[in-house]
KOLBA-962603 format. One record per atom (N, C-alpha, C): atom name; x, z, y. Coordinates in nm, 4 decimals, decimal comma, always signed. Example, Ala and Ser with C-alpha at 12.3 -4.5 7.8 and 13.67 -1.06 7.14 Angstrom:
<sites>
   site         px         pz         py
      N    +1,3190    +0,7800    -0,5690
     CA    +1,2300    +0,7800    -0,4500
      C    +1,3200    +0,7800    -0,3300
      N    +1,2850    +0,7080    -0,2250
     CA    +1,3670    +0,7140    -0,1060
      C    +1,2900    +0,7870    +0,0030
</sites>
This chain:
<sites>
   site         px         pz         py
      N    -0,5820    -2,3500    -0,6786
     CA    -0,4914    -2,3041    -0,5751
      C    -0,3504    -2,3097    -0,6304
      N    -0,2598    -2,3680    -0,5563
     CA    -0,1206    -2,3691    -0,5997
      C    -0,0525    -2,2417    -0,5499
      N    +0,0289    -2,1850    -0,6365
     CA    +0,0981    -2,0610    -0,6062
      C    +0,2445    -2,0799    -0,6404
      N    +0,3314    -2,0484    -0,5454
     CA    +0,4741    -2,0646    -0,5657
      C    +0,5408    -1,9283    -0,5627
      N    +0,6140    -1,8961    -0,6701
     CA    +0,6940    -1,7735    -0,6701
      C    +0,8183    -1,8014    -0,5878
      N    +0,8438    -1,7139    -0,4924
     CA    +0,9529    -1,7390    -0,3990
      C    +1,0059    -1,6067    -0,3477
      N    +1,0875    -1,6146    -0,2453
     CA    +1,1380    -1,4977    -0,1736
      C    +1,1205    -1,5216    -0,0251
      N    +1,1042    -1,4118    +0,0479
     CA    +1,1110    -1,4194    +0,1932
      C    +1,2308    -1,3352    +0,2360
      N    +1,2800    -1,3593    +0,3543
     CA    +1,3953    -1,2835    +0,4036
      C    +1,3502    -1,1497    +0,4613
      N    +1,4460    -1,0604    +0,4768
     CA    +1,4167    -0,9313    +0,5389
      C    +1,3617    -0,9497    +0,6800
      N    +1,4128    -1,0471    +0,7538
     CA    +1,3659    -1,0713    +0,8911
      C    +1,2209    -1,1210    +0,8895
      N    +1,1867    -1,2078    +0,7946
     CA    +1,0472    -1,2520    +0,7835
      C    +0,9558    -1,1329    +0,7558
      N    +0,9990    -1,0444    +0,6653
     CA    +0,9191    -0,9265    +0,6342
      C    +0,9044    -0,8369    +0,7574
      N    +1,0136    -0,8142    +0,8287
     CA    +1,0099    -0,7292    +0,9480
      C    +0,9127    -0,7860    +1,0508
      N    +0,9146    -0,9164    +1,0712
     CA    +0,8241    -0,9788    +1,1688
      C    +0,6783    -0,9608    +1,1285
      N    +0,6509    -0,9586    +0,9983
     CA    +0,5141    -0,9430    +0,9496
      C    +0,4721    -0,7961    +0,9538
      N    +0,5579    -0,7077    +0,9099
     CA    +0,5222    -0,5669    +0,8911
      C    +0,5361    -0,4836    +1,0179
      N    +0,6370    -0,5125    +1,0985
     CA    +0,6634    -0,4376    +1,2222
      C    +0,6890    -0,5394    +1,3319
      N    +0,8085    -0,5330    +1,3858
     CA    +0,8592    -0,6333    +1,4789
      C    +1,0102    -0,6141    +1,4883
      N    +1,0785    -0,7091    +1,5448
     CA    +1,2257    -0,7042    +1,5465
      C    +1,2828    -0,6267    +1,6642
      N    +1,1980    -0,5684    +1,7497
     CA    +1,2509    -0,4931    +1,8647
      C    +1,2463    -0,3415    +1,8443
      N    +1,2204    -0,2966    +1,7226
     CA    +1,2187    -0,1545    +1,6841
      C    +1,1099    -0,0730    +1,7538
      N    +1,0135    -0,1380    +1,8133
     CA    +0,9026    -0,0676    +1,8766
      C    +0,8047    -0,0166    +1,7701
      N    +0,7318    +0,0891    +1,8026
     CA    +0,6341    +0,1466    +1,7114
      C    +0,5162    +0,0515    +1,6919
      N    +0,4733    +0,0396    +1,5658
     CA    +0,3580    -0,0442    +1,5303
      C    +0,2523    +0,0427    +1,4635
      N    +0,1285    +0,0031    +1,4809
     CA    +0,0163    +0,0741    +1,4206
      C    -0,0548    -0,0225    +1,3262
      N    -0,0804    +0,0237    +1,2070
     CA    -0,1387    -0,0592    +1,1027
      C    -0,2574    +0,0156    +1,0447
      N    -0,3713    -0,0501    +1,0378
     CA    -0,4920    +0,0120    +0,9835
      C    -0,5374    -0,0652    +0,8606
      N    -0,5810    +0,0072    +0,7590
     CA    -0,6343    -0,0559    +0,6385
      C    -0,7663    +0,0120    +0,6034
      N    -0,8645    -0,0702    +0,5700
     CA    -0,9932    -0,0183    +0,5250
      C    -1,0301    -0,0913    +0,3974
      N    -1,1000    -0,0226    +0,3093
     CA    -1,1374    -0,0906    +0,1871
      C    -1,2226    -0,0057    +0,0962
      N    -1,2334    -0,0530    -0,0250
     CA    -1,3183    +0,0082    -0,1260
      C    -1,2361    +0,0339    -0,2511
      N    -1,2536    +0,1502    -0,3100
     CA    -1,1849    +0,1866    -0,4340
      C    -1,2831    +0,1746    -0,5498
      N    -1,2423    +0,0969    -0,6503
     CA    -1,3232    +0,0772    -0,7688
      C    -1,2500    +0,1304    -0,8904
      N    -1,3262    +0,1756    -0,9879
     CA    -1,2719    +0,2071    -1,1201
      C    -1,3073    +0,0894    -1,2095
      N    -1,2097    +0,0417    -1,2835
     CA    -1,2307    -0,0711    -1,3740
      C    -1,2287    -0,0192    -1,5169
      N    -1,3454    -0,0068    -1,5783
     CA    -1,3515    +0,0468    -1,7148
      C    -1,2817    -0,0442    -1,8144
      N    -1,2319    +0,0157    -1,9210
     CA    -1,1598    -0,0592    -2,0232
      C    -1,2526    -0,1293    -2,1217
      N    -1,3786    -0,0909    -2,1238
     CA    -1,4700    -0,1453    -2,2250
      C    -1,5470    -0,2693    -2,1787
      N    -1,5099    -0,3270    -2,0673
     CA    -1,5754    -0,4486    -2,0222
      C    -1,6938    -0,4256    -1,9308
      N    -1,7332    -0,3001    -1,9084
     CA    -1,8416    -0,2735    -1,8141
      C    -1,8014    -0,3188    -1,6741
      N    -1,8997    -0,3268    -1,5884
     CA    -1,8754    -0,3650    -1,4499
      C    -1,7939    -0,2567    -1,3780
      N    -1,7094    -0,2965    -1,2829
     CA    -1,6382    -0,1967    -1,2026
      C    -1,7363    -0,1050    -1,1297
      N    -1,6947    +0,0188    -1,1087
     CA    -1,7780    +0,1187    -1,0427
      C    -1,7184    +0,1495    -0,9052
      N    -1,8009    +0,1391    -0,8016
     CA    -1,7602    +0,1709    -0,6646
      C    -1,7515    +0,3235    -0,6525
      N    -1,6293    +0,3755    -0,6426
     CA    -1,6101    +0,5198    -0,6372
      C    -1,6191    +0,5735    -0,4954
      N    -1,5429    +0,5126    -0,4048
     CA    -1,5429    +0,5557    -0,2654
      C    -1,4757    +0,4503    -0,1801
      N    -1,4852    +0,4669    -0,0504
     CA    -1,4178    +0,3797    +0,0448
      C    -1,2951    +0,4529    +0,0970
      N    -1,2113    +0,3832    +0,1721
     CA    -1,0950    +0,4498    +0,2302
      C    -1,0635    +0,3936    +0,3680
      N    -0,9951    +0,4743    +0,4458
     CA    -0,9430    +0,4352    +0,5766
      C    -0,7995    +0,4856    +0,5825
      N    -0,7066    +0,3965    +0,6068
     CA    -0,5664    +0,4353    +0,6161
      C    -0,5077    +0,3935    +0,7491
      N    -0,4204    +0,4767    +0,8038
     CA    -0,3501    +0,4461    +0,9280
      C    -0,2018    +0,4708    +0,9050
      N    -0,1208    +0,3752    +0,9466
     CA    +0,0239    +0,3825    +0,9303
      C    +0,0876    +0,3629    +1,0681
      N    +0,1791    +0,4508    +1,1020
     CA    +0,2561    +0,4388    +1,2256
      C    +0,4000    +0,4166    +1,1827
      N    +0,4592    +0,3030    +1,2236
     CA    +0,5901    +0,2698    +1,1682
      C    +0,6768    +0,1918    +1,2670
      N    +0,8037    +0,1825    +1,2291
     CA    +0,9015    +0,0996    +1,3009
      C    +0,9972    +0,0409    +1,1988
      N    +1,0474    -0,0777    +1,2280
     CA    +1,1565    -0,1363    +1,1510
      C    +1,2802    -0,1317    +1,2398
      N    +1,3842    -0,0694    +1,1890
     CA    +1,5055    -0,0470    +1,2675
      C    +1,6215    -0,1160    +1,1975
      N    +1,7025    -0,1878    +1,2736
     CA    +1,8176    -0,2563    +1,2153
      C    +1,9461    -0,1846    +1,2534
      N    +2,0285    -0,1566    +1,1518
     CA    +2,1621    -0,1023    +1,1753
      C    +2,2471    -0,2163    +1,2291
      N    +2,2960    -0,2032    +1,3499
     CA    +2,3695    -0,3126    +1,4154
      C    +2,5054    -0,3402    +1,3496
      N    +2,5586    -0,2444    +1,2747
     CA    +2,6858    -0,2649    +1,2059
      C    +2,6682    -0,3402    +1,0751
      N    +2,5728    -0,2944    +0,9926
     CA    +2,5535    -0,3556    +0,8599
      C    +2,4464    -0,4648    +0,8595
      N    +2,3655    -0,4703    +0,9643
     CA    +2,2509    -0,5610    +0,9774
      C    +2,1389    -0,5301    +0,8766
      N    +2,1465    -0,4140    +0,8110
     CA    +2,0432    -0,3683    +0,7165
      C    +1,9214    -0,3190    +0,7948
      N    +1,8021    -0,3663    +0,7523
     CA    +1,6772    -0,3207    +0,8113
      C    +1,6232    -0,2023    +0,7331
      N    +1,5614    -0,1065    +0,8041
     CA    +1,4978    +0,0087    +0,7431
      C    +1,3577    +0,0233    +0,8009
      N    +1,2618    +0,0470    +0,7140
     CA    +1,1249    +0,0737    +0,7556
      C    +1,1047    +0,2246    +0,7566
      N    +1,0638    +0,2804    +0,8686
     CA    +1,0307    +0,4225    +0,8783
      C    +0,8834    +0,4328    +0,9146
      N    +0,8136    +0,5251    +0,8492
     CA    +0,6705    +0,5345    +0,8775
      C    +0,6142    +0,6717    +0,8438
      N    +0,4983    +0,6950    +0,9014
     CA    +0,4119    +0,8084    +0,8679
      C    +0,2752    +0,7491    +0,8429
      N    +0,2005    +0,8087    +0,7501
     CA    +0,0684    +0,7520    +0,7227
      C    -0,0275    +0,8558    +0,6697
      N    -0,1540    +0,8215    +0,6813
     CA    -0,2612    +0,9037    +0,6260
      C    -0,3679    +0,8096    +0,5704
      N    -0,4238    +0,8467    +0,4559
     CA    -0,5353    +0,7744    +0,3964
      C    -0,6453    +0,8748    +0,3687
      N    -0,7636    +0,8475    +0,4215
     CA    -0,8806    +0,9317    +0,3995
      C    -0,9759    +0,8590    +0,3059
      N    -1,0338    +0,9311    +0,2114
     CA    -1,1312    +0,8745    +0,1195
      C    -1,2700    +0,9104    +0,1697
      N    -1,3574    +0,8095    +0,1742
     CA    -1,4865    +0,8222    +0,2402
      C    -1,6023    +0,8037    +0,1426
      N    -1,7118    +0,8732    +0,1709
     CA    -1,8344    +0,8577    +0,0936
      C    -1,8858    +0,7154    +0,1126
      N    -1,9118    +0,6416    +0,0032
     CA    -1,9544    +0,5021    +0,0175
      C    -2,0929    +0,4868    +0,0807
      N    -2,1746    +0,5908    +0,0778
     CA    -2,3089    +0,5838    +0,1365
      C    -2,3098    +0,6232    +0,2838
      N    -2,2394    +0,7333    +0,3175
     CA    -2,2480    +0,7883    +0,4532
      C    -2,1268    +0,7575    +0,5403
      N    -2,0140    +0,7226    +0,4778
     CA    -1,8912    +0,7018    +0,5534
      C    -1,8213    +0,8310    +0,5918
      N    -1,8755    +0,9452    +0,5521
     CA    -1,8152    +1,0745    +0,5824
      C    -1,6909    +1,0971    +0,4954
      N    -1,5976    +1,1769    +0,5456
     CA    -1,4785    +1,2121    +0,4695
      C    -1,5203    +1,2943    +0,3477
      N    -1,4723    +1,2522    +0,2297
     CA    -1,5081    +1,3203    +0,1053
      C    -1,4278    +1,4484    +0,0858
      N    -1,4945    +1,5484    +0,0319
     CA    -1,4262    +1,6694    -0,0133
      C    -1,4211    +1,6705    -0,1661
      N    -1,5228    +1,6087    -0,2295
     CA    -1,5297    +1,5985    -0,3744
      C    -1,5872    +1,4622    -0,4122
      N    -1,5598    +1,4216    -0,5368
     CA    -1,6190    +1,2978    -0,5890
      C    -1,6522    +1,3180    -0,7359
      N    -1,7463    +1,2374    -0,7847
     CA    -1,7926    +1,2482    -0,9228
      C    -1,7256    +1,1401    -1,0060
      N    -1,6575    +1,1800    -1,1132
     CA    -1,5935    +1,0870    -1,2052
      C    -1,6963    +1,0478    -1,3115
      N    -1,7395    +0,9200    -1,3118
     CA    -1,8457    +0,8796    -1,4052
      C    -1,8048    +0,8764    -1,5522
      N    -1,6767    +0,8815    -1,5828
     CA    -1,6315    +0,8791    -1,7225
      C    -1,6107    +1,0186    -1,7787
      N    -1,5511    +1,1070    -1,6996
     CA    -1,5294    +1,2438    -1,7475
      C    -1,6472    +1,3347    -1,7132
      N    -1,7365    +1,2865    -1,6258
     CA    -1,8524    +1,3635    -1,5795
      C    -1,8096    +1,4918    -1,5084
      N    -1,6934    +1,4854    -1,4425
     CA    -1,6435    +1,5989    -1,3664
      C    -1,6635    +1,5716    -1,2173
      N    -1,6886    +1,6771    -1,1429
     CA    -1,6840    +1,6696    -0,9973
      C    -1,5476    +1,7242    -0,9579
      N    -1,4707    +1,6412    -0,8892
     CA    -1,3306    +1,6728    -0,8614
      C    -1,3048    +1,6816    -0,7120
      N    -1,2083    +1,7629    -0,6746
     CA    -1,1663    +1,7691    -0,5355
      C    -1,0902    +1,6423    -0,4993
      N    -1,1054    +1,5979    -0,3778
     CA    -1,0358    +1,4795    -0,3288
      C    -0,9048    +1,5223    -0,2648
      N    -0,7982    +1,4518    -0,2987
     CA    -0,6682    +1,4742    -0,2352
      C    -0,6414    +1,3553    -0,1435
      N    -0,6673    +1,3740    -0,0150
     CA    -0,6382    +1,2687    +0,0805
      C    -0,4866    +1,2528    +0,0866
      N    -0,4402    +1,1297    +0,1054
     CA    -0,2954    +1,1035    +0,1044
      C    -0,2416    +1,1094    +0,2457
      N    -0,1285    +1,1762    +0,2590
     CA    -0,0578    +1,1744    +0,3868
      C    +0,0916    +1,1902    +0,3606
      N    +0,1686    +1,1185    +0,4379
     CA    +0,3137    +1,1216    +0,4261
      C    +0,3692    +1,1504    +0,5643
      N    +0,4371    +1,2637    +0,5763
     CA    +0,4905    +1,3021    +0,7059
      C    +0,5989    +1,2064    +0,7533
      N    +0,6855    +1,1637    +0,6624
     CA    +0,7941    +1,0739    +0,7017
      C    +0,8429    +0,9997    +0,5782
      N    +0,8563    +0,8696    +0,5913
     CA    +0,9111    +0,7874    +0,4847
      C    +1,0160    +0,6954    +0,5455
      N    +1,1181    +0,6686    +0,4686
     CA    +1,2245    +0,5780    +0,5135
      C    +1,2648    +0,4905    +0,3948
      N    +1,2521    +0,3581    +0,4132
     CA    +1,2805    +0,2652    +0,3048
      C    +1,3752    +0,1563    +0,3519
      N    +1,4853    +0,1363    +0,2820
     CA    +1,5700    +0,0208    +0,3143
      C    +1,4973    -0,1077    +0,2742
      N    +1,5008    -0,2080    +0,3572
     CA    +1,4376    -0,3361    +0,3296
      C    +1,5437    -0,4274    +0,2692
      N    +1,5221    -0,4758    +0,1474
     CA    +1,6232    -0,5619    +0,0843
      C    +1,6355    -0,6963    +0,1568
      N    +1,7509    -0,7634    +0,1459
     CA    +1,7710    -0,8925    +0,2146
      C    +1,6732    -1,0003    +0,1685
      N    +1,6324    -0,9969    +0,0418
     CA    +1,5348    -1,0924    -0,0132
      C    +1,4214    -1,0140    -0,0774
      N    +1,2967    -1,0588    -0,0541
     CA    +1,1789    -0,9885    -0,1032
      C    +1,0915    -1,0874    -0,1787
      N    +1,0450    -1,0467    -0,2968
     CA    +0,9604    -1,1338    -0,3785
      C    +0,8291    -1,1633    -0,3058
      N    +0,7863    -1,2890    -0,3175
     CA    +0,6597    -1,3293    -0,2565
      C    +0,5941    -1,4358    -0,3423
      N    +0,4632    -1,4304    -0,3488
     CA    +0,3826    -1,5346    -0,4115
      C    +0,3172    -1,6108    -0,2970
      N    +0,3614    -1,7348    -0,2769
     CA    +0,3200    -1,8137    -0,1619
      C    +0,2092    -1,9108    -0,2024
      N    +0,0977    -1,9061    -0,1321
     CA    -0,0127    -1,9996    -0,1508
      C    -0,0408    -2,0653    -0,0150
      N    -0,1143    -2,1741    -0,0128
     CA    -0,1362    -2,2444    +0,1136
      C    -0,1965    -2,1575    +0,2250
      N    -0,2906    -2,0696    +0,1920
     CA    -0,3590    -1,9921    +0,2964
      C    -0,3171    -1,8453    +0,3006
      N    -0,3135    -1,7799    +0,1830
     CA    -0,2833    -1,6371    +0,1727
      C    -0,1655    -1,6189    +0,0779
      N    -0,0741    -1,5306    +0,1139
     CA    +0,0409    -1,5017    +0,0289
      C    +0,0500    -1,3511    +0,0041
      N    +0,1200    -1,3158    -0,1027
     CA    +0,1392    -1,1753    -0,1388
      C    +0,2879    -1,1439    -0,1375
      N    +0,3226    -1,0358    -0,0707
     CA    +0,4597    -0,9861    -0,0666
      C    +0,4603    -0,8543    -0,1431
      N    +0,5537    -0,8398    -0,2375
     CA    +0,5568    -0,7202    -0,3218
      C    +0,6918    -0,6509    -0,3112
      N    +0,6852    -0,5242    -0,2785
     CA    +0,8053    -0,4409    -0,2722
      C    +0,7874    -0,3236    -0,3664
      N    +0,8916    -0,2875    -0,4358
     CA    +0,8832    -0,1717    -0,5246
      C    +0,9785    -0,0619    -0,4790
      N    +0,9852    -0,0427    -0,3469
     CA    +1,0775    +0,0581    -0,2960
      C    +1,0121    +0,1891    -0,2573
      N    +0,8868    +0,2129    -0,2947
     CA    +0,8197    +0,3373    -0,2576
      C    +0,8500    +0,4512    -0,3547
      N    +0,9654    +0,4500    -0,4148
     CA    +1,0013    +0,5500    -0,5146
      C    +1,0131    +0,6904    -0,4572
      N    +1,0213    +0,7080    -0,3272
     CA    +1,0333    +0,8411    -0,2686
      C    +0,8992    +0,9119    -0,2539
      N    +0,7892    +0,8400    -0,2739
     CA    +0,6577    +0,8993    -0,2572
      C    +0,6242    +0,9820    -0,3807
      N    +0,5940    +1,1106    -0,3630
     CA    +0,5584    +1,1906    -0,4803
      C    +0,4238    +1,1473    -0,5363
      N    +0,4131    +1,1442    -0,6683
     CA    +0,2885    +1,1090    -0,7344
      C    +0,2444    +1,2306    -0,8150
      N    +0,1467    +1,3036    -0,7604
     CA    +0,1023    +1,4269    -0,8250
      C    +0,0368    +1,4018    -0,9594
      N    -0,0222    +1,2835    -0,9810
     CA    -0,0824    +1,2531    -1,1108
      C    +0,0233    +1,2454    -1,2201
      N    +0,1420    +1,1977    -1,1853
     CA    +0,2479    +1,1833    -1,2849
      C    +0,2926    +1,3184    -1,3405
      N    +0,2687    +1,4269    -1,2672
     CA    +0,3093    +1,5601    -1,3109
      C    +0,2064    +1,6261    -1,4033
      N    +0,0887    +1,5649    -1,4184
     CA    -0,0185    +1,6235    -1,4974
      C    -0,0334    +1,5444    -1,6275
      N    -0,0140    +1,6108    -1,7420
     CA    -0,0210    +1,5411    -1,8709
      C    -0,1584    +1,4798    -1,8972
      N    -0,2604    +1,5303    -1,8329
     CA    -0,3956    +1,4747    -1,8488
      C    -0,3995    +1,3274    -1,8063
      N    -0,3096    +1,2876    -1,7143
     CA    -0,3092    +1,1517    -1,6614
      C    -0,1912    +1,0699    -1,7124
      N    -0,1352    +1,1098    -1,8276
     CA    -0,0163    +1,0434    -1,8812
      C    -0,0384    +0,8955    -1,9088
      N    -0,1619    +0,8549    -1,9397
     CA    -0,1895    +0,7143    -1,9694
      C    -0,1991    +0,6269    -1,8446
      N    -0,1992    +0,6861    -1,7278
     CA    -0,2128    +0,6100    -1,6043
      C    -0,0755    +0,5846    -1,5440
      N    -0,0571    +0,4696    -1,4890
     CA    +0,0728    +0,4296    -1,4365
      C    +0,1034    +0,5014    -1,3057
      N    +0,2185    +0,5674    -1,2957
     CA    +0,2532    +0,6365    -1,1724
      C    +0,3369    +0,5533    -1,0764
      N    +0,3479    +0,4221    -1,0987
     CA    +0,4324    +0,3425    -1,0112
      C    +0,3751    +0,3349    -0,8703
      N    +0,4641    +0,3254    -0,7762
     CA    +0,4260    +0,3048    -0,6379
      C    +0,4809    +0,1702    -0,5957
      N    +0,3946    +0,0719    -0,5847
     CA    +0,4369    -0,0620    -0,5463
      C    +0,3618    -0,0999    -0,4204
      N    +0,4343    -0,1509    -0,3257
     CA    +0,3769    -0,1901    -0,1985
      C    +0,3415    -0,3374    -0,2052
      N    +0,2137    -0,3699    -0,1934
     CA    +0,1676    -0,5084    -0,1939
      C    +0,1018    -0,5380    -0,0603
      N    +0,1406    -0,6464    -0,0012
     CA    +0,0872    -0,6849    +0,1289
      C    +0,0347    -0,8275    +0,1180
      N    -0,0929    -0,8458    +0,1445
     CA    -0,1527    -0,9795    +0,1483
      C    -0,1592    -1,0246    +0,2937
      N    -0,1059    -1,1435    +0,3187
     CA    -0,0974    -1,1907    +0,4570
      C    -0,1293    -1,3392    +0,4654
      N    -0,1731    -1,3852    +0,5819
     CA    -0,1875    -1,5301    +0,6017
      C    -0,0514    -1,5970    +0,5908
      N    -0,0423    -1,7030    +0,5130
     CA    +0,0856    -1,7716    +0,4890
      C    +0,1470    -1,8230    +0,6185
      N    +0,0651    -1,8623    +0,7143
     CA    +0,1216    -1,9180    +0,8386
      C    +0,2042    -1,8168    +0,9170
      N    +0,1959    -1,6870    +0,8864
     CA    +0,2784    -1,5878    +0,9555
      C    +0,4270    -1,6006    +0,9203
      N    +0,4579    -1,6628    +0,8059
     CA    +0,5987    -1,6803    +0,7685
      C    +0,6721    -1,7714    +0,8655
      N    +0,6006    -1,8609    +0,9278
     CA    +0,6674    -1,9566    +1,0166
      C    +0,6734    -1,9096    +1,1614
      N    +0,6105    -1,7986    +1,1928
     CA    +0,6123    -1,7489    +1,3325
      C    +0,7342    -1,6652    +1,3609
</sites>
């Protein structure tokens, strides 16, 4: 697969993530969370997740700067039953831990004029590192000092959306 490091414009990002008319958009994400052990063992399926994001992209008519505003919630689900988890078992520490579902009441991010993208013929990745306003509770606990607290927004999309 050929992969080209490139940039997309703020308008291209807005068309993919929201729309250019400032109307509210709804975005749903579902998936599986795995732990990847450092010793070469197979990844462990910890839980599934369901996330919902309600957002708008708004352009300042004076500066032409785009801003993404959103609210979101992510629920962690039992991989067997699909029920919302209250606790999960950590296979490395052998602890049963409470689950902290993620929710953000309000977020506002300026969209830069150029955004890094890895372009491939079918699927491309857009990466933004502007989620610095999101609190990371793990970063405040010394027990998790070895884990990266960065918040990076990665979006995988069909490449043909860049031309629409």
